[in-house]
N, C-alpha and C positions, 0 to 999 in steps of 0.2 A: 740281886739276881744271882742264882747259884751258878758257880762256875762248873763246867762240864769238861771233864778230861776224856780222852779217847778210851781210857780204860773203863770209865764209869758208864759210858753210853749216853742215851738220851735221858733227860730228867722225866719223872713220872707225868708231869703235866703235858709234855709233848706227846707221850704214848696216849694219854687220854684224849688228846686232840685228834690224833690219828684214828683212834678207835671210834670216836665220835663221828668223823668224816666217813669212815667205812659204814657205820650204822645208818647215817643219813642216806648214802648212796643205795644201800640194801633196801631201805624203807621206801626210797623213791622207785626203785625197780619193782618192788613188790606192789606198791601202789599203782604204778602204771600197768602191770599185769592184771591186777584186780579191776582196774577201770576198763581195760581192753576187753576182759572177760565179761563184765557186766554190759558193755555196749555192743558187744558182738551180735547178739540177736536183733538188735536195732538196724544193723547194716547188712543183714543176710547171712550171718555166720552162726554156727552153733558149736558147742563142745560135745564131742561123742566119746564115750569111755567104752573101750572094747571089753566085752565080758568073757570072750573065749580066746584061744590061741590060734584061731584059724588064719590069722595074718602073720604069724611067727615066721622067720626069727625077727624081722625088722620091727614089726609092731606086735609084741607079745600081749597076752591077756593083761589088763589093767593099763594099757596105754591110753593116753588122752589125745584126742585128735581135733583139729580145727577144720570144720567142714563149711564150704560156701555153698549157699543155696543157689543153684543154677537150673537152666532149662535142660532137661534130659537129653535134648538133641545136640547139646555142646560137648557131651561126653565122648571121649575117644577110647579105643582099646588101650589098656595100660593104666587108665586113671583109676584110683581107688575111690569108691563112692559108697554113700549110705543111703539105702532105699528102705521102704517099709514093706514088710511082708503082708500077706492077706490078714493075719491075725493082728496086725498093728505094732508088732515088735520090729525093731530096726535090725538090719544086717549091713555089715560093712565089709565089702570084698572088692577084688579088682575086677574091672571090665575086661572081658576077653572078646566079646562081640557086641556091636551096637549097630541096630538096624532102625530106621524111621518106622513109627507106628502111630498114625493119626497125628494128634497135637503133641506127641511125645516121642519115646523111643522104647524098643525092646532091647533090654539088657541081659546078656548072659554073664554071669558072674562066677568068680571062682576065688576062694581063700588061698593065699600064698602057700599055706601048710597043707591044703587039701589036694588030694589026688584027682578028684573029679569036679567038674563044674556043679554049681548048684542044681538041684533037681528040676527046677522050672525056671524059665526066663522071667524076669520082672518087667511089666509094662509101667512106665512112669512118665509124668510130665515135668516134674521137678525132683531133683535129687540133691544130695549133699556131696560135693566133690572135695575130698580131703586135700587141704593145702599145706597142712603141718601136723606134726605129731611129736608127742614126748613119751618115749617108752617108760612104762611104770609110773606115769604121772598120776594115775588114778589113785596110787597110795596116799598122796598128799590130800586128795579129796575124800578118801575114806577116813583119814585121821581127822579131818575137819568136818565131817558129817555130810558129805555130798553137796546138797543145795546150799548149805551154809558156808561152803568153802570160800566163795567170793567175798561175801560180806565179812567173814572172819578175817581173811587176808587183808582186806581193805581197812578194817578197824585196827588190826595189828600195825600195819604201815602207818596209819594216822598216829597211833600212840608213840610209835618210835620217832616220828617227826617232831611231835610236840615235846617229847622227852628230850631230843637232841637239841631243840631250840629254846628249851626252857631257860630263862636267865638265871645266872647264879645269884645267890642271895648275897647282897652287899649291905654292910651297915654304913650308916653316914659316919664321916670321920670323927664327929664329936661324940659318938656313942662308942666308937672303938678304942677310945682312950689315946688317940693320936692328936697331938696338939695342932691346932690350926695355925697356919702361917698368918703373921700379922703384917699387913702392908699399909703403912700410912703414907709411904712415898708415892708420888704420882697424883695424889689428890690435892687439888689446889682449891682454895676457897674463894 
């Protein structure tokens, strides 16, 4: 075993072990995030990517948000929600006024960066209430191809785990030129 002096620092195999542990932890975190993102729709959550800066400065264009599918009557002023416009495109803004409307609610919304409320209120029965967000998180999805981001992250995490746990190649002692110890002692006939 090599002797390590304080001047020399840690031996290379110790640094490799630390690097391997860090990679395993990162792969585990990436795998967990990919799993959560893939399972989100199954438990009523969706990922929303902001296309505009209407929610700046806290949520600039390109932010990725996690929205929970809820009854529109649960929304309170101040909640950030995603609703569908009449043309089918989503809008994510802050609720400034909420009133009951039949089986749903009438929502007056306003982007944080906008001077005025949206031109018309939205009447909805279900909306996406934003529960978390990552500013500029959309850049990662853009780099990985949008819909392919989750499978690619999961695959990379899996490859990192396999690499980190792959056994080191070891040769049997008789092939490595190391003489085998002979022990005739202790064997009784």
